[in-house]
SERO-4910 file (N, C-alpha, C, O; in steps of 0.05 Angstrom, whole numbers):
BEGIN
 pado doro    nc1    nc2    nc3   cac1   cac2   cac3    cc1    cc2    cc3    oc1    oc2    oc3
  Met    A   1597   1733   3135   1608   1732   3108   1587   1744   3085   1562   1740   3088
  Ala    A   1597   1761   3059   1574   1772   3050   1586   1770   3024   1609   1775   3022
  Ile    A   1570   1762   3001   1582   1759   2974   1571   1786   2953   1553   1800   2963
  Ser    A   1577   1790   2938   1559   1821   2931   1567   1808   2901   1588   1798   2893
  Val    A   1545   1814   2891   1545   1813   2854   1530   1831   2844   1509   1844   2849
  Thr    A   1554   1828   2822   1547   1857   2801   1529   1851   2775   1536   1836   2756
  Ala    A   1511   1863   2776   1494   1858   2752   1488   1881   2738   1480   1900   2751
  Pro    A   1489   1883   2708   1477   1905   2705   1453   1913   2702   1435   1898   2694
  Ala    A   1448   1946   2710   1420   1963   2718   1414   1970   2697   1392   1963   2691
  Ala    A   1432   1989   2669   1415   2002   2657   1448   2016   2647   1467   2021   2662
  Cys    A   1445   2021   2614   1459   2026   2601   1455   2054   2584   1436   2064   2571
  Arg    A   1479   2062   2590   1479   2088   2571   1494   2091   2550   1513   2075   2547
  Ser    A   1490   2115   2529   1516   2106   2502   1521   2136   2495   1500   2148   2496
  Trp    A   1537   2148   2489   1557   2174   2477   1564   2160   2456   1572   2137   2452
  Thr    A   1558   2187   2436   1577   2185   2410   1589   2208   2405   1580   2231   2408
  Phe    A   1616   2201   2396   1635   2215   2391   1650   2217   2366   1659   2197   2356
  Asp    A   1652   2246   2353   1661   2249   2330   1683   2268   2326   1693   2281   2344
  Arg    A   1693   2272   2295   1717   2286   2294   1715   2314   2310   1733   2324   2324
  Ser    A   1688   2324   2307   1689   2347   2316   1676   2365   2343   1670   2388   2346
  Thr    A   1675   2333   2365   1675   2335   2390   1691   2332   2412   1694   2311   2424
  Pro    A   1703   2356   2419   1733   2355   2438   1717   2339   2470   1696   2346   2479
  Leu    A   1729   2325   2477   1727   2315   2501   1728   2335   2530   1715   2332   2551
  Ala    A   1747   2354   2522   1754   2371   2541   1764   2407   2526   1782   2413   2510
  Ser    A   1752   2418   2534   1769   2453   2522   1781   2468   2540   1765   2478   2555
  Ser    A   1809   2473   2546   1823   2486   2561   1805   2515   2563   1796   2520   2585
  Ser    A   1798   2534   2541   1793   2554   2551   1781   2557   2573   1785   2578   2585
  Ser    A   1753   2530   2592   1742   2540   2613   1754   2518   2626   1747   2494   2624
  Ser    A   1779   2529   2644   1799   2504   2651   1774   2487   2680   1768   2464   2683
  Ser    A   1766   2514   2696   1743   2496   2712   1720   2475   2706   1711   2457   2719
  Ser    A   1712   2485   2674   1691   2469   2668   1705   2442   2654   1694   2420   2651
  Ser    A   1722   2447   2649   1736   2430   2631   1752   2409   2650   1753   2386   2642
  Ser    A   1766   2416   2675   1771   2396   2698   1753   2379   2707   1758   2358   2719
  Ser    A   1720   2390   2701   1697   2372   2719   1689   2352   2689   1678   2330   2692
  Arg    A   1694   2361   2666   1680   2349   2640   1698   2327   2641   1691   2304   2640
  Leu    A   1734   2338   2644   1749   2308   2643   1742   2289   2664   1736   2266   2659
  Ser    A   1743   2302   2692   1744   2282   2711   1713   2265   2706   1715   2241   2710
  Asn    A   1697   2271   2701   1666   2256   2702   1677   2241   2678   1674   2217   2684
  Leu    A   1689   2241   2649   1695   2224   2626   1723   2204   2639   1720   2180   2634
  Ser    A   1738   2207   2648   1754   2189   2664   1747   2173   2686   1763   2155   2693
  Ser    A   1728   2175   2696   1705   2160   2712   1691   2130   2704   1684   2111   2718
  Leu    A   1689   2134   2675   1676   2123   2655   1683   2095   2644   1701   2098   2627
  Gln    A   1677   2073   2647   1688   2056   2631   1681   2045   2605   1658   2035   2603
  Phe    A   1698   2043   2584   1685   2056   2565   1701   2022   2542   1724   2017   2535
  His    A   1671   2006   2535   1671   1992   2518   1686   1989   2493   1690   1967   2483
  Ser    A   1695   2014   2483   1703   2013   2456   1737   2029   2458   1743   2047   2473
  Arg    A   1752   2018   2443   1782   2039   2455   1783   2065   2432   1768   2066   2413
  Ile    A   1796   2078   2437   1800   2101   2429   1826   2097   2410   1843   2082   2418
  Pro    A   1831   2110   2385   1849   2097   2369   1871   2119   2378   1890   2110   2391
  Arg    A   1870   2140   2374   1888   2163   2387   1884   2185   2401   1862   2195   2396
  Leu    A   1894   2193   2415   1886   2220   2432   1906   2237   2431   1929   2228   2436
  Thr    A   1903   2260   2426   1917   2294   2423   1916   2303   2436   1895   2309   2447
  Leu    A   1946   2312   2446   1950   2331   2471   1950   2347   2468   1952   2347   2444
  Ser    A   1947   2381   2479   1967   2404   2457   1958   2422   2479   1943   2409   2494
  Asn    A   1961   2447   2486   1959   2462   2502   1931   2483   2491   1932   2507   2497
  Arg    A   1913   2474   2478   1893   2491   2472   1874   2469   2473   1852   2480   2476
  Arg    A   1870   2432   2472   1852   2422   2475   1863   2393   2480   1886   2387   2475
  Phe    A   1841   2375   2492   1847   2355   2496   1819   2337   2473   1795   2338   2477
  Thr    A   1834   2320   2447   1811   2314   2435   1818   2291   2430   1839   2280   2438
  Thr    A   1795   2279   2414   1805   2247   2403   1800   2248   2370   1790   2270   2362
  Phe    A   1804   2233   2356   1799   2231   2325   1806   2210   2318   1829   2202   2315
  Pro    A   1776   2194   2313   1765   2160   2311   1767   2173   2283   1770   2196   2274
  Ser    A   1765   2142   2269   1767   2147   2233   1738   2155   2234   1729   2173   2219
  Lys    A   1725   2143   2249   1692   2155   2242   1674   2161   2274   1683   2165   2297
  Ser    A   1655   2161   2269   1645   2169   2297   1636   2142   2319   1627   2120   2311
  Arg    A   1638   2146   2334   1642   2114   2350   1615   2111   2383   1614   2133   2394
  Thr    A   1608   2103   2388   1594   2094   2407   1599   2084   2429   1604   2060   2427
  Leu    A   1599   2096   2454   1614   2086   2477   1594   2074   2493   1571   2081   2487
  Ile    A   1595   2062   2507   1574   2048   2524   1581   2048   2548   1602   2036   2553
  Leu    A   1565   2062   2571   1569   2066   2603   1552   2044   2619   1530   2052   2627
  Ala    A   1557   2019   2624   1543   2005   2639   1540   2009   2674   1560   2008   2687
  Gln    A   1521   2013   2685   1526   2025   2712   1517   1993   2723   1496   1982   2715
  Ala    A   1528   1985   2735   1513   1962   2758   1507   1968   2781   1513   1990   2792
  Lys    A   1492   1942   2795   1484   1941   2825   1488   1921   2827   1489   1903   2810
  Lys    A   1494   1922   2869   1501   1907   2873   1482   1886   2898   1463   1892   2913
  Gln    A   1493   1865   2896   1469   1853   2901   1483   1832   2933   1492   1810   2928
  Thr    A   1484   1842   2959   1491   1823   2981   1479   1794   2985   1456   1790   2978
  Phe    A   1494   1775   2997   1480   1744   2991   1503   1734   3025   1527   1732   3029
  Ser    A   1486   1732   3038   1504   1718   3062   1528   1700   3056   1550   1699   3068
  Ser    A   1516   1681   3029   1550   1662   3020   1529   1651   2996   1506   1654   2990
  Leu    A   1552   1636   2987   1548   1629   2952   1533   1607   2960   1520   1596   2942
  Asp    A   1532   1602   2980   1509   1580   2967   1478   1589   2969   1463   1589   2950
  Glu    A   1473   1594   2986   1450   1619   2984   1438   1627   2953   1418   1623   2940
  Leu    A   1469   1646   2949   1461   1660   2922   1448   1633   2901   1425   1632   2892
  Leu    A   1474   1610   2895   1466   1594   2886   1435   1577   2887   1421   1573   2867
  Glu    A   1430   1570   2911   1402   1563   2909   1384   1587   2900   1369   1583   2880
  Lys    A   1384   1599   2906   1358   1623   2896   1369   1639   2877   1366   1664   2881
  Ala    A   1385   1627   2850   1380   1635   2824   1366   1626   2810   1358   1603   2810
  Glu    A   1360   1649   2791   1330   1638   2772   1353   1636   2742   1343   1632   2720
  Lys    A   1382   1639   2745   1383   1623   2721   1418   1622   2723   1433   1631   2740
  Pro    A   1423   1605   2695   1455   1599   2710   1463   1626   2723   1449   1646   2722
  Val    A   1495   1622   2737   1519   1631   2748   1540   1631   2751   1552   1621   2769
  Leu    A   1550   1645   2730   1581   1656   2724   1597   1649   2745   1575   1647   2756
  Val    A   1619   1641   2767   1627   1651   2785   1653   1645   2769   1662   1624   2759
  Asp    A   1664   1680   2770   1705   1680   2769   1710   1681   2796   1700   1697   2812
  Phe    A   1725   1664   2799   1743   1660   2825   1777   1686   2814   1783   1687   2790
  Tyr    A   1783   1693   2825   1806   1710   2824   1817   1722   2849   1811   1718   2873
  Ala    A   1839   1743   2834   1853   1749   2862   1865   1778   2849   1875   1780   2827
  Thr    A   1863   1798   2865   1871   1827   2858   1892   1835   2843   1890   1853   2826
  Trp    A   1917   1821   2849   1944   1813   2849   1951   1795   2813   1972   1795   2800
  Cys    A   1932   1784   2809   1937   1773   2785   1914   1781   2760   1890   1782   2755
  Gly    A   1945   1789   2746   1946   1800   2721   1917   1794   2697   1901   1810   2687
  Pro    A   1920   1772   2696   1892   1756   2671   1873   1756   2687   1852   1761   2674
  Cys    A   1868   1752   2715   1840   1758   2723   1833   1794   2728   1810   1803   2731
  Gln    A   1852   1805   2728   1843   1840   2724   1830   1839   2689   1808   1845   2681
  Phe    A   1847   1834   2679   1846   1830   2646   1816   1817   2637   1804   1822   2616
  Met    A   1810   1804   2655   1780   1795   2651   1762   1815   2655   1745   1820   2638
  Gly    A   1763   1833   2682   1747   1848   2697   1727   1857   2675   1707   1844   2671
  Pro    A   1736   1885   2656   1723   1890   2629   1705   1868   2613   1683   1875   2603
  Ile    A   1714   1843   2611   1709   1828   2581   1679   1807   2614   1661   1793   2604
  Leu    A   1680   1809   2633   1660   1801   2650   1641   1823   2648   1618   1816   2644
  Asn    A   1645   1846   2649   1618   1870   2643   1606   1863   2624   1582   1862   2624
  Glu    A   1624   1857   2599   1612   1854   2571   1598   1840   2563   1587   1840   2541
  Val    A   1596   1816   2589   1594   1790   2582   1565   1793   2606   1546   1780   2598
  Ser    A   1562   1805   2628   1539   1809   2636   1524   1824   2621   1500   1820   2628
  Ile    A   1526   1848   2596   1508   1860   2589   1500   1843   2569   1475   1841   2565
  Thr    A   1515   1829   2556   1503   1818   2534   1490   1794   2547   1466   1795   2542
  Met    A   1497   1775   2561   1483   1763   2574   1463   1768   2599   1451   1750   2611
  Gly    A   1463   1780   2602   1442   1786   2625   1412   1779   2630   1396   1780   2649
  Asp    A   1410   1771   2599   1381   1752   2612   1380   1728   2619   1359   1718   2628
  Thr    A   1404   1713   2615   1411   1686   2613   1420   1675   2633   1414   1653   2643
  Leu    A   1443   1702   2643   1469   1688   2665   1467   1711   2679   1464   1733   2669
  Gln    A   1471   1704   2707   1483   1720   2726   1515   1720   2738   1524   1700   2749
  Val    A   1528   1740   2735   1555   1736   2738   1563   1747   2765   1558   1769   2773
  Val    A   1578   1726   2779   1592   1739   2813   1618   1737   2810   1629   1718   2798
  Lys    A   1630   1756   2820   1657   1754   2826   1664   1751   2847   1652   1765   2864
  Ile    A   1690   1727   2859   1689   1718   2894   1725   1723   2893   1740   1709   2880
  Asp    A   1731   1743   2906   1759   1744   2908   1772   1722   2934   1769   1724   2959
  Thr    A   1787   1701   2920   1795   1681   2934   1823   1688   2952   1838   1670   2958
  Glu    A   1829   1715   2960   1850   1721   2983   1818   1735   3003   1832   1746   3020
  Lys    A   1796   1740   3010   1790   1754   3016   1754   1723   3032   1737   1723   3049
  Tyr    A   1765   1705   3011   1746   1678   3022   1765   1658   3005   1763   1659   2981
  Pro    A   1781   1643   3017   1795   1624   3016   1774   1607   3028   1790   1589   3031
  Glu    A   1759   1600   3035   1747   1571   3045   1715   1569   3018   1698   1551   3016
  Ile    A   1718   1588   3004   1697   1591   2982   1720   1571   2959   1708   1552   2948
  Ala    A   1739   1573   2954   1756   1576   2934   1774   1543   2953   1789   1532   2938
  Asn    A   1772   1534   2974   1783   1514   2974   1758   1495   2965   1761   1478   2947
  Lys    A   1733   1499   2977   1718   1483   2970   1710   1481   2945   1693   1464   2939
  Tyr    A   1720   1498   2926   1711   1491   2894   1745   1484   2890   1754   1495   2870
  Asn    A   1759   1471   2901   1786   1459   2897   1797   1481   2871   1804   1472   2850
  Ile    A   1798   1508   2876   1809   1537   2860   1845   1527   2862   1851   1525   2885
  Glu    A   1861   1523   2848   1889   1518   2837   1900   1543   2829   1921   1554   2835
  Ala    A   1881   1549   2812   1900   1571   2783   1884   1595   2780   1868   1590   2798
  Leu    A   1880   1610   2774   1867   1642   2772   1870   1652   2744   1894   1652   2737
  Pro    A   1860   1658   2732   1817   1669   2743   1814   1631   2733   1827   1617   2718
  Thr    A   1790   1627   2751   1769   1601   2748   1750   1610   2739   1742   1633   2745
  Phe    A   1740   1597   2726   1707   1595   2724   1696   1579   2726   1701   1559   2713
  Ile    A   1669   1583   2747   1655   1551   2741   1623   1560   2737   1611   1575   2752
  Leu    A   1615   1550   2720   1588   1556   2712   1571   1532   2729   1574   1507   2728
  Phe    A   1546   1553   2751   1532   1535   2759   1507   1540   2751   1498   1562   2745
  Lys    A   1492   1509   2751   1463   1514   2738   1449   1495   2761   1461   1476   2771
  Asp    A   1416   1505   2771   1409   1488   2790   1425   1497   2814   1413   1488   2833
  Gly    A   1440   1508   2820   1450   1503   2843   1486   1489   2843   1508   1495   2854
  Lys    A   1476   1469   2826   1500   1451   2826   1523   1462   2803   1515   1473   2782
  Pro    A   1567   1458   2812   1573   1465   2782   1568   1442   2755   1564   1417   2755
  Phe    A   1569   1462   2736   1558   1449   2716   1582   1447   2687   1578   1432   2669
  Asp    A   1603   1466   2690   1622   1473   2676   1636   1483   2683   1628   1502   2697
  Arg    A   1674   1481   2677   1697   1496   2703   1723   1498   2677   1737   1479   2670
  Phe    A   1724   1525   2666   1749   1525   2656   1764   1545   2674   1751   1555   2692
  Glu    A   1796   1551   2669   1810   1565   2673   1830   1592   2656   1841   1580   2638
  Gly    A   1833   1607   2656   1848   1627   2644   1832   1646   2628   1809   1642   2620
  Ala    A   1848   1669   2626   1826   1690   2606   1825   1686   2578   1845   1680   2565
  Leu    A   1804   1688   2571   1786   1681   2548   1782   1719   2534   1786   1740   2545
  Thr    A   1774   1713   2511   1764   1745   2497   1730   1740   2500   1717   1719   2497
  Ala    A   1720   1766   2508   1680   1756   2510   1668   1746   2503   1649   1738   2515
  Asn    A   1678   1739   2464   1665   1725   2448   1673   1698   2454   1654   1683   2450
  Gln    A   1694   1686   2464   1705   1660   2469   1688   1659   2492   1667   1646   2490
  Leu    A   1691   1669   2512   1675   1664   2534   1638   1663   2529   1622   1646   2537
  Ile    A   1634   1682   2517   1606   1684   2512   1592   1646   2496   1573   1633   2503
  Gln    A   1617   1642   2472   1615   1619   2450   1612   1594   2475   1590   1581   2474
  Arg    A   1631   1586   2497   1638   1572   2512   1610   1569   2531   1600   1548   2537
  Ile    A   1601   1595   2539   1579   1587   2568   1552   1581   2546   1534   1567   2555
  Glu    A   1548   1590   2521   1529   1587   2506   1524   1553   2492   1504   1540   2493
  Gly    A   1549   1544   2478   1556   1517   2479   1549   1501   2498   1534   1482   2494
  Thr    A   1559   1506   2523   1553   1482   2547   1528   1476   2552   1517   1454   2553
  Leu    A   1513   1509   2555   1484   1509   2565   1471   1492   2541   1458   1472   2547
  Lys    A   1474   1500   2516   1452   1480   2499   1462   1453   2498   1443   1437   2494
  Val    A   1486   1441   2499   1497   1417   2497   1489   1404   2520   1478   1382   2517
  Lys    A   1493   1415   2554   1474   1394   2570   1450   1405   2583   1445   1406   2607
  Asn    A   1432   1415   2560   1406   1420   2567   1389   1399   2571   1366   1404   2578
***
């Protein structure tokens, strides 16, 4: 069994303003490649309005925005126990399933939390459909379920979707109180 861990490796940012079209239809081959490159990015900022016309595909935000792309690296461990044993910082484990709507909602939020708390926290996602024995070991009965581990032992546990700020406050509060 292999467990993959995603952690932020690098961040890049782009700034778009009113005068910067995302792609132009005047050169269809370059615009489609530019557009496909953009469509594969994860944006942590919402674009308020997109305008589609025959001539170009543009965005008109009220002011320029910086969009952040986080590139992740994957680490593989033979077991969750090994990962927890070797962890140098607390580990937040997200027990999820691909069919779970709230779990899918939490995906980008966990990426944001991983970037924000990368120095103090490691985030791990475990698919309960692929690893039911791990879900059983930790009595996972609702999805998503989050367990915060410290020194290889469960430290805090909670269920359900949260915003990034709520999740960060919960983790920071728990680590402060129980230190």
